[in-house]
C-alpha positions, 0 to 999 in steps of 0.5 A, a space after each residue: 982217110 982210107 977207102 975199103 972196097 971203094 964203098 966205105 970211107 974210113 978215118 983213123 982216130 986215136 982215143 985214150 981210155 982207162 986201162 981196165 976199160 980198154 981190156 973190157 973193150 978188147 974182151 967184148 970185141 973178141 966175145 962178139 967176134 969183131 975187131 976193136 974198131 968195129 966194136 967201138 964204131 957200133 958202140 958210138 952209133 948206139 950212143 948217137 942213136 940214144 942222143 937222137 932219141 933223147 932229143 925226140 923225147 924232149 921235143 915231144 915233152 915240150 909240145 905235149 907235156 911230161 910223160 906220166 909214170 904210167 906212160 913210162 911204165 908202159 914203154 918199159 914193158 914194151 921194150 923189156 918184152 
């Protein structure tokens, strides 16, 4: 592990992904003015947040029952703005 600015501890990971996906990641990182590591870290944070949200929804539905189509539509309308 390496420390940067005495604030953030980082760990180097080695990953293997399909060539076309690697190209798309590099292009997306460049378009977002980030390096690939920062871009992938952000993607990982979003995936973990999504997982956490799935867990919250599942717990809610266990306690209160499945969301209705109307409730889901209302939630989508709020998210979509």
